[in-house]
N, C-alpha and C positions, 0 to 999 in steps of 0.2 A: 504493500500500500504506500503510494507516494503522494504527498500532499502538494498540490500545485496552486492552491487558492491564493489569490492576491487581494490585498485590502482595497486597492484602487479600483479593481474590476468589481469588487463587492459593492462599493459605493455607486458605481455606474449602473449596476444591475444589468450588464450587457449580456448578449447571447453567449459570449465566451464564458462569462461567469456561470451562467445557467448550465452550460455544457460541462464545465468542470465539477459543479455541484452534483450533476447526474453521475459522473464517474466516481466521486467520493461515496455517494449513496450506494452505488452498486458494489463498491469494495467493502463497505461496512456490512451490507446485507450478506455478502459472501463470507465475511469473517464471522458474523453471527451464526450462520449455518454451520460453519466448521466447529465453532465453540460448542454448539448444541450437540454435535456428533461426539465431541470429546467428552462432554458431560455424561453422555449415555453409555460410554464405554464401561465395561465391567473390570473391577480390579482382579477378578479371577484369571484373566488372560495373562496376568503378569506373575512371575515367580517372586517368592519372598526374598528379593535381592535389593540392591541399592536402586535398581530401576523403578521398583515399586515406590520407594521413598521419593525419588525425583518426580515421578508422575503425580503423586499426591500433592507435593509442593506446587507443581505446575498448575494443577486444578485449583488449588487455593488462591493462586496469584492471578489467574486469568481475569481480564477486565469485564466481567459480565455486567457489573453495575454501570461502568462507563458506557457500554453499548446501549443500555436502557436509557441513560441520561442523554446520549446523542439522539435517540429517537424522539425523546420529549422535546429537545431543542429544535429538532427538525420540524415537528408539528407546529411549534410556535412560529418558526420562520415561514412556513407555508401559509399559516393563517394571516400573518402580517403582510405577506406578499399578495394574497388575494384581496386583503383590505386596501392595499395601495392601488391595485388594478381597478378596484371599484371606485376609489376616490378620484383616480385619474379620469375614468370614464365620466363620472358625474361632473367633474370640473370642466371637461371638454364640452359636455352637453349643456352647460349653463348658458341660457340665452343672454345675448348682449343687453337687451332692454330691461331685464329684471335684476336690479342691483343687489337686492337682498339674497336672491338665489346664488348670485355670483360670489357674494361674501361668504355665504354658508359653505359653498363648494370649495372655495379657496381655503377656508379655515379647516375643513375636513381633510383636504389634501395635505395641508401643513402638518396636521397631527399624524396622519397616516404615514407620511414620508419620514417623520422623525421616528415613529415606532418601527417602521420597516428597517431603517438603517441601523437602529440599535439592535434589533433582532438579528440582522444579517451579520453584524460584527460579532455578536455572541455566538452565532452559528459557526463562523469561520474559526473563532477561538476554540470552540468545543471540539471541532474536528482536529485541531492541532493538539489539544489536551488529550484526546483519546489516543492519538498516536504516542504521546508522551507516556501515558499510562501503560500502554503495551510495552514500551521500551523499559519502563521501570519494572514491570513484571518479569521480563526476560532477565534484567540485571540481577534481581533478587534470586531468581531461580538458579542462575549460574554461580552466584555467591554461595548459596547453600550446598551446591554440588561441587564446590572447589576442592575439598579434601579428597573426594573419591575420583574426581575427573581432573587431575592435575595437568593432563595434556591440553586441557582447554584454558590454561592460565593466561596464555598470551592473548587469546581471543577475548577473555574476560576483561583484561586490562584495556584493550581497545574499545570494547563495548562500554566500559565504565567511563572512559574519556568522552565517548559520544554522548553518554547519558549526562555527564557533567555539562557538556556544551549545550545539550537540549534544555537543561535546567536554566542555564544562563540566558539562552535565547527566549525561553518561556518567560523569565522574569522581565527581560527587556520588552518583549511583546506585550506583557501585561501592563507595563508602564505606558507604552505607546497606546494601548487600548484605552487606558484611563484618560489619557490626553485627548484621544479622538472622541471619546464619549463627551468630555467636557466641551470640546470644540463644536460638536454637533448641537449640543444644547444651547450654545451661545450664537450659533450661526443663523443667519436669515435664510430660512428654507422656503421662502415664497417662490423662488425659482431655482432651477437646477443648472449650475454652471460647470458641471463636471465634463461636459462634452462640447465646449464652446470654441475649441481651438481649431483653426484651419491651417493645415500644413501641406502645401502642394508638393514638398520634397520628402514626405514621410518615407521611412525605410520600407514599410510594408505596402506602399503604394496607395494607402487609404488617406485621402486628403481631409475627409470629414465623415463622421459617423454619429449616429444617435437614433433615438426613437421618434417617429412621426406617425400621426394618423393619416391614412390614405382613404380617399373616397373611391368606392368602386364605380366602374363605368357601366354597370348593369342598370336595370330599370329601378331597382330598390335603392340605389345610391347609399349603400351601407358604408360605415366607417370601420376600418380595421387598424390596429396599432402594429407597426412593422419596424424592423431595424434597418434604417437607410444608411447608405454610405456612398461617397463619391470616390471612384477609383477608375483609373485608365480612361479618363475623359468620358466616363459614363456615370449615370445615376442609377443605382441598383438598390434592391431591398430583399430581405429574407425574413422568414418567420422564426426559424431556428438556426442555430449556428452551423449545423451540418447540412442544412438545405442548400440547394443550388441557388445562387442569387438570381432574382428576376430583374431583367433590364427594363428600366422605365424610359431612359433616353439613351439611344445607341451612340450618339455623337453630340457632345455638349455644344459644339460649334453651331448646331442646327436648332438651338433652342434659346429661349429667353425666360426670365423669371421676374415675377412682379407680385406685390401683395394683392390679396383678393378681399374685397369688401362686399361682394354680392351674396355671400353666404351668411346664414344666421350664426354660425359658429365663429369663435374668436381665433385670432392668431393664424389665419389661413393665408396661403400663398399658392400661386400657380406656376407650374413649369410647363411652358408651351413649346411644342415642337410642330413641324409641318404636318405630322400624321395624327397627333392627339394632344390633349391637354390634361395634365395630371394635377388634381387639387389636393394639397397637403395641409396639415395642421400641426403646429408646434404646441408645446405645453405652456409657453409664455411668450410675451412680446419680444423679450430678449433673445430667446431661441429662434423665433421667427426671423428677426433681423440677422442673426448669425448665419442661418441657413441661406437666406437670400444673398448675403455677401459671399458666402462660400461658393454658391453656384455661379455667381457673377465672376468671381476670381478664377474659377475653374474654366469658364468659357474663355476668359482672357488668356489663360495659360494654354488652352488648346489651340487658340489662334496663333499664339506666339510659336508654339512647336511647329505648326503647319508652315508658318512663314520661314522658319529656319530650314525646314525640309525642302521648300520650293527653291531655295538658293543653291541647292546642289545641282551640278551640271546634268543635263538630260542626255542620256546615251541615245544617239540616233544612228541609224544605218547609213553610211556614206557611200556605199557601193553604187546606189542608184538614187537619184532625186529628181523631182519634177523640173527643177531649174536646169539640170543638165539635159533632160529629155527635151525641154522646150527651147532652151537656149536663151540666156540673158534674162530670165524671169525669176520671180519669186522672192529672192533674198533669203536670209537665214532665219532659223527658228526664233532667235531672240527678237528680230524685227517683227515677226508675226505676233509674238506675245505682246509686244508694245502696242501694235495696232489693235490687238484684242482689247487691251485695257482702255485704249482711246475710244474704241467702238462702244464699250460699256458706258463710258462717260457720255457718249452721244445719245445712248438709249435713255439715260436718266435726264438728259437735257430736253427731250421731246416735251411739248406742252402738256402739263398735267402730270407728268411722270415723277415729279419731285414729291408727290403725296400718293399714298395708297389709293388705288382706284375706287375702293369700296368703303373705306372708313376715313380716309384723309390723313392717316398718320404720316408724318414727315419722314423722309429718308427711307423709302421702301427698298429692300434689297432682294426681293423675289419677283418672279414674273410668270405670267401665263402665256406660253409661246403660241398657242393657237388663237388666243384672243388678242394678243399684242398689248398687254397691260402690265403695270408694275403693282406689286402687292407687299403689304407688311407680312411679318411672319405668322401672325394670328390668322389673317385672311387667307394666306397661302395654305395653311393647314386645312381650312374649311374648303377651299377650292380642291385640294387634293382628295378630300373625302367625297367630292361629287363624282369622281371617276374621270378617266382620261377622255371619255367621249364628250365631256363638258369642258374640262379645263386641264391642260398639261402644265404642271408647275415645275419651275426650275429656278435655282439660286443664281443671282447675278454675280455673286462673289465666290461661291464654292464650286460651281459646275463649270466645265469647259463649254465654250460657245463657238459654234461654227459660224463662219462669216455670213452665210446666207440667212441664218437665224437672226443675227444682229441687224442685217439689212431689213429683214421683215419687221422687227420690232421698231425700227426707225420709221417705218411707213404708217404705223397706226398710232398707238398711244392712248392714255387714259381719257383725254378730252374727246377724241373721236369716238371711242367706244361708248362712253357715257352718253353722248348725244343719241346713240342708237338704243342702248339698253335702259336709259332713264329719260326717254323722250316724253313720257307722260307723268313724270314725277310730280309736277305741279298740280295735276288733276286728282292725285290720290293722296289720302290723308296719312299714309304710312310715312313715318319719319326716318330719314336716312341716318344710320348710326355714325358716331364719331369715334375717334381713336380710343377714348376712355370708356366706350360703351361695353357692356358685358358681352362675353363671347356668344351667348345664346342669341342676343339681338343681332349680332353680325351674321351668324349662321342663318337665321331666319331671313334676313335681308338678301344675302347672297343667293339663297335657294329661290327666293321669289324673283330675283333679278335675272338669273341665268338659266334656271331649270324651268320655272313656271312662266318666265318672261312676262311678268305682269305690267311692266312699265314701258314696253315698246309700243309703237303705233299699231292700233288694232286694224285688222283686215276688213275692208268694206264688203258688204254682201253682194253688191252688183256694181256695174259701171266700169269694168276693166276689160281690156282687150283679151281675146282668147290666147291661151299659152301656145308656145310651139310644141310640137309633138314630143312625147317622151316615151321611152321604152320601159319605164319602171312598171312593176306588176301592180302596184297600188295606184289608186286614182291620184291625179295630180292635185297638189294642195291648192287652196283658193288663191286668187290673185293677191299681189302684194301692193300696198299703198305707198308708192314712192312720190309723195307730194312735195313739191319744191325741192327735189334732190340737189339741184345745183346750189341752192342757197344753204341747204342744211349740211351737206356732207362733202361736196367736191372741193378739193384744193384748187388754187388758182391754175396750176399747171394742168391738172386734169380737166378743169372747166374749159379751158381754151381748146383742149384736145377734143372734148365732146362737141364743142361748137363747130370745130372744123369738120367733124364727121357728120354733123347735122342729124344726130340720132337722138330721139326722145326716149329715154329709159323709164319715164315715170309710169307708163302703163303696162310694163312687162310683168309676166308671171315670175315668181321668185327664182325658179330654175333658169328661165331664159335671161333674167336679170343677171344672175351669176355668170352665165355663159358670156353675155355681152361685156360685162364689166371686167371679166378676166382678160379679154383682148385689149381693153382700154387701160389695164393696169390700175384700175380705180379701186383701191383697197377699202375705203369707207363704204362704197356701194356693195362690194363683195361681202364685207362683214354684215351689212344690213340685210342682204339677201339671205345669208345663212341664218341670221337671227329670226327671219320670218319663215324658216322651214325649208329653204332651198336644198334640194338634193345635190350634194357636192359632186356626184357622178352623173348628173343629169345629161341626157343624150338628145342632141338636136338631129332628128331624122331628116330634116330638110337640108342639112349640110353634111352628108356622108356619115351620120351617126357620130359626129364630133362631140367631144366633152369639154367642159370648162378648162381642164388641164391641158388638153391639146390646143385650145384657143390661146392659152398663156404661152405655150411653146412657140406658136406661130409668130409671136412678137418678141421672142427671146426675153420673156419676163421672168427672171430668176426668182425674185422675191415673191411674185404672184404664184409661181409654181410651188414654192416652199409653203406659202400660206394655205394653198389647197391641199397639199400633202399632209400638213399638220392637222387639218380639219377632216381627214379621212378619205381623201381622194385615192382612187385605185391607180397605182403607178403602171399597171399592166393592162388597163382597159383599152381595147382596140376599137378603131372605127370600122366602117363597112368595108374598107380595103384591107383589114387585118393589121393595120399599123397602130401601134401604141405610142405613147409619148416619147419613148426612146427612139423609135423609128423616125418620128418627125424631127426630133432634135438632131439625129444623125444626118438626115437628108438636108436639113437647113444649115448644118455645120455649127450648131450651138454647143461648143465644147463644154461650157460651164453647166448647161442643163444635162448633158450626157453624164457628167461627173455626179451631179445631184441625183439623177434617177438611179444610177448604179449604186450609190450609197443607200438609197431608199429601197433597194431590192428589186429593181427592174430586171426582167428576163431578157438577157442579151442573145438567147437562142431562139426567141420567137420569130416566126416567119410570116410575112404578109402574103397576099394572094399571088404574088409573083415569086413566092418561095425565096424571098430575100430576107436574111437576118441583118441586124444592125452592123455586124462586122463586115459583111460583104458590101453593104451599102457604103460604109466608110471607105473601104478599099476602092470601090468604083469612083467615089468622089475625091479620091486622093487627099483625104484629111488625115494626116499623120498623127495629130494629137488624139483624135477620137479613136483611131485604130489602136494607139498605145493604151488608152484607158480601157477599151473593151477587152483587149488581149490580156492585160494585167489582171483585170477582174476575173476573167475566165480562168487564167492560170492560178490565181489565188484560191478560187473555189475548188479547182481540181486538186490542189495540194491539201486543202482541208479535208476533202473526201478521201484522199489516200491515207491521211492520218487517222481516219475513222473517228471513233467516239472520243479519242483523246486529242483531236485536232484543236488548235487555238482559234480564237474568233477572227483573227486576221493577222497577216504578216506585217511586221513593223515597216518594212519598205513600202508595201502596198498602202498602208495607212498614211505614211509620209507623203507619198506621191499624190494621193487624193486630197490630202490636206492642202498641199501647195496649189493644186489645180483649183480648189475651192476658193482660196485666197485670191488667186488671179481672176477668177470669174467674177468675184464681188468687187475687187479693188482695181484691177488692171485688165478689163476684158479685151482691150485692144491687142494684148499679147497672145491671145488665143486665136488669132486669125491666120496663123502660119499654115501653109499647105505644102505638101511634098509632091514632087513631080512623079515619083514612083514609090509609093509607100510599101509595095510588095517586097522591095529589096530590104 
């Protein structure tokens, strides 16, 4: 039996202390069982020799009384522990508005905490005293048998020295215990400061730990007390020390923490991540502030570690690069990263993007890439819960951004989208939430805005031109009211373009409107058509079953194609000639679009009615860049298929080449006009 109980852990009442108590109790139970067996042994089994005398002495000295005393102290400890748990629960449930109940609960908690700590200290001391009693019994036994067992004299001297040391240690611990008892009686126990230290460099990797109440996410919203800790840039909790920790926040860089006043219980705070919101409660205001500071410091430490990691050099394959394949283009990886940071600044500089699109919180660092808006972390979590068919959420600071996505974000923005999805906000009494509004209000608003679409312009019953023909199995949706589109949505550049075309879009069906606006590269009108239920894969039978994506390809609209793809456009949907978007981009020589479609999973083996695939079309057109892209994509897929189930997601060289082509298509499209006289060579 080895005693490992620590007085500091005893005062914390941590899961580690509870686990050690269970070990001690198990050892004592085993000792009690063995003593009972010895007691029942018959003297008749021993001969009338010195062994009989030694055995009788041993039975006389065994600590049966100490074992019984240990069990009594254990009962008192368990009773005070249960009383403390009940007092903690009543203190946590005391309503904020009933001061007399709060005072009664606080007073009861104070008394229960004092009683528990006193009983816990007595319990630990009793465990150590029981061990001392056993050692004393052994010492006396060997003293009485010294004359007959002189060969054990050396061991007896050693045991006697250990016994003397135990006596000294016991006296010292007794003095310490008296001082601790006196300190506990004088100490203010209205709060518990035993776990208030935050240490990011702790040897065990645990920066902060302690008990918190956690509200369940089920329908009952029950509260449970769990042992929480911050470790490895994660917030985790466990019920028992041996339990596997449950991760609350996978990466602290993706969350924020703030006090919560919308709950009836006191000392609550929220840990908000993009996927969920965890409501926690401390035992006191001081602990609440300590935990909030600890989470904030851990977030800062996580970001600092990430910045240090990103300064390390990136290993890139130099055997092949798009700059060598194209000649004189692209630049280095560092220049592209600088351009990426500059592009993100441009996204945040779009009108309205400095505040969250849905609640107005300043400095949003999240975005919905299919809607083209910026969001705060709370609203981004709500958007993520809607599903990717409504909103695709990405971090502006933590995720990598492709240049075509940045270009798409710069075409829309919060101001444009709110003109569409909040067009009737003045006619409805629902109040838009602000940055300090409860999460529930924000979630209700976002669902009404993007899922139920309560605030967009309503569709009229009659008075619209008939829609163009569609091949969709379901009946076409009702006509879309594009009243004063030029005044409401069109940018000046788009407006002049529409006037040159002399095409009135105001009476078109949503699918036809999306089809026409894709060719005009008019993003606000495209977004409005989708908001009114336009099928992103709508087919115009009057123009060879062309789709909005093929229309965008015809004018080399890279950002428009990306917008349609992010909103669910089928990259392989072919027209009546069997030609999909990749065929059309290859025929027209739009290298940037070829690169985009290949990254989005376009089928480079698809054949049109003339049995031509994109590779053969590119060879016939003598377009070396497109031939290179198609052949590298094909080779990369074949290599992955050869590797089987263990194949990687993409060769590094392949990814570097397509990354460089994407940057050129977005930033230097004139460099993709090169043609070869004989690409077959």
